[in-house]
C-alpha positions in Angstrom: 32.8 13.4 -27.7 35.9 11.4 -26.9 35.5 7.7 -26.2 36.7 8.1 -22.6 34.0 10.8 -22.1 31.3 8.6 -23.5 32.5 5.8 -21.1 32.4 8.1 -18.1 28.9 9.4 -19.0 27.6 5.8 -19.4 29.2 4.8 -16.1 27.7 7.9 -14.4 24.2 7.0 -15.8 24.5 3.4 -14.6 25.5 4.5 -11.1 22.2 6.4 -10.9 20.1 3.4 -11.8 18.4 1.3 -9.1 20.1 -2.0 -8.9 17.6 -4.9 -8.9 18.3 -8.6 -8.1 16.1 -11.1 -10.0 15.5 -14.5 -8.2 13.9 -17.3 -10.2 14.8 -20.9 -10.9 13.8 -20.7 -14.6 16.6 -19.3 -16.8 14.0 -18.2 -19.4 11.9 -16.3 -16.8 15.0 -14.7 -15.4 16.0 -13.5 -18.9 12.6 -12.1 -19.7 12.2 -10.4 -16.3 15.7 -8.9 -16.6 14.9 -7.6 -20.1 11.7 -5.9 -18.8 13.5 -4.3 -15.9 16.4 -3.2 -18.1 14.0 -1.6 -20.6 13.4 1.1 -18.0 16.2 3.7 -17.8 15.7 3.9 -14.0 16.8 0.3 -13.4 19.4 -2.2 -14.1 19.1 -6.0 -13.5 22.5 -7.4 -14.1 22.6 -9.9 -11.2 20.4 -12.9 -10.7 20.1 -15.9 -8.4 18.5 -19.3 -9.0 17.1 -20.1 -5.5 16.7 -18.7 -2.0 19.9 -20.2 -0.7 22.0 -18.6 -3.4 20.2 -15.3 -2.7 20.8 -15.5 1.0 24.5 -15.9 0.5 24.5 -13.0 -2.0 22.7 -10.6 0.3 25.2 -11.2 3.1 27.8 -9.5 1.0 26.0 -7.2 -1.4 23.0 -4.9 -1.2 20.3 -4.1 -3.8 17.6 -1.4 -4.1 15.0 -4.2 -4.5 14.6 -7.9 -5.2 12.1 -9.5 -7.6 11.5 -12.9 -5.9 9.8 -16.1 -7.1 8.2 -18.4 -4.5 8.6 -22.0 -5.7 12.3 -22.8 -6.0 14.7 -25.6 -5.1 17.0 -25.7 -2.0 15.3 -22.7 -0.3 12.0 -21.3 -1.5 10.9 -17.7 -1.4 9.0 -17.9 1.9 12.0 -19.7 3.6 14.3 -16.9 2.3 12.0 -14.2 3.7 11.9 -16.0 7.1 15.7 -16.2 7.1 16.1 -12.5 6.1 13.6 -11.4 8.8 15.3 -13.6 11.5 18.7 -12.2 10.7 17.5 -8.6 10.2 18.7 -8.4 6.6 16.7 -5.5 5.2 15.7 -5.4 1.5 12.6 -4.4 -0.4 11.1 -7.5 -1.9 8.5 -7.7 -4.7 7.0 -11.2 -5.1 6.7 -12.1 -8.8 5.3 -15.6 -8.9 2.5 -17.7 -10.3 2.0 -18.5 -6.6 1.2 -14.8 -6.0 -2.4 -15.7 -7.0 -2.7 -17.7 -3.8 -3.9 -15.2 -1.2 -2.6 -17.2 1.8 0.9 -17.6 0.3 1.0 -13.9 -0.7 -0.2 -12.6 2.7 2.3 -14.8 4.5 5.1 -13.3 2.2 3.9 -9.8 3.2 3.9 -10.7 6.9 7.5 -11.7 6.4 8.5 -8.4 4.8 7.6 -8.5 1.1 6.2 -5.1 0.2 4.3 -5.9 -3.1 3.3 -8.7 -5.3 2.7 -9.3 -9.0 1.1 -12.4 -10.4 3.5 -14.0 -12.9 1.8 -15.4 -16.0 2.2 -19.1 -16.6 3.6 -18.7 -20.1 6.2 -16.6 -21.9 3.8 -14.9 -24.3 1.8 -13.4 -21.4 4.9 -12.5 -19.4 6.1 -10.5 -22.4 2.8 -8.7 -22.5 2.5 -5.0 -21.8 0.1 -5.7 -18.9 2.7 -7.6 -16.9 5.5 -5.2 -17.9 3.5 -2.1 -16.8 2.5 -3.7 -13.4 6.1 -4.9 -12.6 7.7 -1.6 -13.5 5.0 0.4 -11.6 5.7 -1.6 -8.5 9.5 -1.2 -8.9 9.1 2.6 -9.4 6.9 2.8 -6.3 9.0 0.8 -3.9 12.3 2.3 -5.1 10.8 5.8 -4.9 11.9 6.7 -8.4 11.1 10.4 -9.1 8.3 11.0 -11.5 8.8 12.7 -14.9 7.2 15.8 -13.5 9.8 16.0 -10.7 12.6 15.3 -13.1 11.4 18.2 -15.2 11.7 20.5 -12.3 8.0 21.0 -11.5 8.6 20.2 -7.9 11.3 22.9 -7.7 8.9 25.4 -9.1 6.2 24.6 -6.6 8.6 24.5 -3.7 7.8 27.1 -1.0 4.1 27.4 -2.1 1.7 26.8 0.7 -1.1 24.3 -0.1 -4.5 25.8 -0.8 -6.3 25.8 2.6 -9.4 23.7 2.9 -12.1 25.3 5.1 -12.6 22.9 8.0 -15.7 22.4 10.1 -15.3 22.2 13.9 -16.7 19.1 15.7 -19.8 20.0 17.6 -18.8 18.0 20.6 -20.8 14.8 19.9 -19.2 11.5 20.6 -20.5 9.6 17.5 -17.3 9.0 15.5 -16.2 6.8 12.6 -12.7 5.8 11.6 -12.0 5.5 7.9 -8.5 4.1 6.9 -7.0 3.8 3.5 -3.7 2.2 2.4 -2.1 0.4 -0.6 1.4 -0.8 -1.3 3.0 -1.9 1.9 -0.4 -1.8 3.6 -0.9 -5.4 4.7 2.3 -5.3 6.7 1.6 -1.8 8.0 -1.9 -2.8 9.2 -0.4 -5.4 11.5 1.3 -2.5 13.3 -2.0 -0.6 13.7 -5.1 -2.8 14.0 -3.8 -5.2 16.6 -2.9 -2.3 18.8 -6.4 -0.8 18.9 -8.3 -1.4 22.2 -11.3 -3.8 22.1 -13.5 -1.0 23.5 -12.6 1.7 21.0 -15.5 4.1 20.8 -16.0 3.9 17.0 -16.3 1.5 14.1 -13.7 1.5 11.3 -14.1 1.1 7.6 -10.8 0.1 5.9 -9.9 0.2 2.2 -6.8 -1.7 1.2 -6.1 -2.0 -2.5 -6.1 -5.8 -3.1 -7.9 -8.2 -5.5 -10.9 -10.2 -4.6 -10.1 -13.1 -2.2 -7.1 -11.4 -0.7 -9.0 -9.0 1.4 -11.0 -11.8 3.2 -7.8 -13.6 4.1 -6.2 -10.4 5.3 -9.2 -9.6 7.4 -9.1 -13.1 9.0 -5.4 -12.8 9.8 -5.9 -9.3 11.3 -8.8 -10.6 13.4 -6.6 -13.4 14.8 -4.1 -10.8 15.9 -6.4 -8.1 17.2 -8.6 -7.2 20.2 -11.1 -5.5 17.9 -13.2 -7.6 15.5 -12.0 -7.6 11.9 -14.1 -9.0 9.0 -14.5 -8.5 5.3 -17.5 -6.2 4.9 -20.9 -7.7 4.0 -23.7 -5.9 2.2 -26.2 -4.3 4.6 -24.5 -5.1 7.9 -24.8 -2.5 10.7 -21.7 -0.7 11.8 -20.7 -1.4 15.4 -18.1 0.1 17.6 -15.0 -2.0 18.1 -15.4 -3.6 14.7 -13.2 -3.1 11.6 -14.9 -3.6 8.2 -12.5 -4.4 5.3 -13.6 -3.4 1.8 -13.8 -6.6 -0.3 -11.5 -6.7 -3.3 -13.4 -6.0 -6.5 -16.1 -3.9 -4.8 -16.3 -0.3 -3.7 -17.4 0.1 -0.1 -19.8 2.9 0.9 -21.5 3.8 4.2 -25.2 4.8 4.4 -27.4 6.1 7.2 -30.4 4.1 8.3 -33.7 5.6 9.2 -33.1 4.9 12.9 -29.8 6.8 12.9 -27.5 3.8 12.7 -25.3 3.1 9.7 -24.8 0.2 7.3 -22.3 -1.1 4.7 -23.2 -0.7 1.0 -21.1 -2.6 -1.5 -21.0 -1.5 -5.1 -19.8 -4.0 -7.7 -21.3 -2.2 -10.7 -19.3 1.0 -10.7 -16.0 0.5 -12.6 -12.6 0.7 -11.1 -11.5 4.3 -10.5 -8.0 4.8 -11.8 -7.6 1.1 -11.8 -8.7 0.8 -8.1 -11.6 -1.3 -6.9 -12.1 -0.7 -4.0 -11.4 3.0 -4.2 -10.9 5.0 -1.0 -12.1 8.2 -2.6 -15.6 6.7 -3.1 -15.7 5.5 0.5 -14.7 9.0 1.9 -17.2 10.6 -0.4 -20.1 8.5 0.9 -19.3 9.6 4.5 -20.5 13.1 3.7 -24.1 12.0 4.0 -23.7 10.0 7.3 -24.8 11.1 10.7 -21.4 10.9 12.4 -20.3 13.9 14.5 -16.7 13.5 13.3 -14.7 11.3 10.9 -11.2 10.2 11.8 -9.4 9.8 8.5 -6.2 7.7 8.4 -4.0 7.3 5.4 -1.1 4.9 5.4 1.6 3.8 2.9 0.7 3.4 -0.7 1.4 4.6 -4.2 -0.7 7.2 -5.9 -3.1 9.7 -4.2 -6.3 7.7 -3.5 -8.1 9.2 -0.6 -7.0 12.8 -1.1 -10.0 14.0 -3.2 -12.5 12.1 -1.0 -11.1 13.6 2.2 -11.1 17.1 0.6 -14.7 16.7 -0.3 -15.6 15.3 3.1 -14.0 18.2 4.8 -16.6 20.6 3.3 -19.5 18.8 5.0 -18.2 17.0 8.0 -15.8 17.7 10.9 -12.7 15.5 10.2 -9.4 14.7 11.9 -6.8 13.5 9.5 -3.8 11.3 10.5 -1.1 10.5 7.9 1.8 8.1 8.2 5.2 9.8 8.0 7.6 9.4 5.1 10.3 7.6 7.1 8.1 4.6 8.0 6.2 4.3 4.7 7.1 1.6 2.2 5.8 4.0 -0.5 5.3 7.6 0.5 2.5 8.4 -2.1 -0.9 8.5 -0.5 0.2 10.1 2.8 2.4 12.6 0.9 -0.6 13.6 -1.2 -2.6 14.2 2.0 0.2 16.3 3.5 0.9 18.2 0.3 -2.8 19.1 0.1 -2.7 20.6 3.6 -5.2 18.1 4.9 -3.2 16.3 7.6 -3.8 17.3 11.2 -1.1 14.9 12.4 1.8 13.2 10.6 3.0 10.3 12.7 5.3 7.3 12.4 3.6 3.9 11.9 4.2 2.8 15.5 2.2 5.8 16.8 -0.8 5.5 14.4 -2.9 3.2 16.7 -2.5 5.3 19.8 -3.2 8.5 17.8 -6.4 7.0 16.5 -7.4 5.9 20.0 -6.6 9.3 21.5 -9.1 10.9 19.1 -11.8 8.2 19.1 -11.7 7.4 22.8 -12.9 4.2 24.4 -16.4 3.2 25.5 
């Protein structure tokens, strides 16, 4: 191959890579994070900034597929940058990579301001060079940048194109008004939930169980924030508490959340800390949906929002065999990561695919009000 041909081929390959901006005030951390990103053929991290102010000026003239952003920096910190970007409607996908990502209040505030994911940055170079950090960072970048999977790259999607999903035999609702709402989401979920839960009426005629993939501690802070914004009551779920209409129960990070029927016909929360994480997820939505098969509800309204992976699909498929269900999936355009809702749609389980702004009214339409 001629040298010019090699050069053109390399240039073409670089043009296909996702361009990532790394923002960190530590030169060592910038170099290590850039090396990790550049080790994946899908990405290139050739640009960096040392603080939020420099980043803001850069983003006014250049766009990126994603930003890896630290929080604590001089001149303008990460939160101040996100506030400025939100105010000026500068759109960019931001992944928080910071030692401060372990602080649930800071991380949730960052997500309210538009960050779509977070990775806790280790405090020393040895740990930041570990495979654990590398895998988590690259997984989040692949998800938010919507990088095709190896299967798609191999043409599997093309082979499957045109095939209808295997139909799932669905039970019809008997007409009873005893309903439960079960919602699952992951990457991009904390921000998306603020476009759903606060828009539910206080007198909605059903309780809701909510699974958001987050570590322990984060889910309680998220529930408190949603409760402040909402007409319905939102709390982190507690073992044994009775499910009430107009109440949203958030699965605690580090525990699977199940629903069980009481002898008097009411239902209660069951928290399972002993069962290991399923596919790295704890809580796992599949286990929550599975548990609903043995409940006394006349109909389950299943809602799946933005998130990587396919958690919820198998649980909803199993639930459909024993309970009347109505499935609402978020559409691709409004998802940060079109993974979980896509899996639902591809499986032929979605009754309605709606943009994020319509999810709350679609839920209310099916559940009704008291």
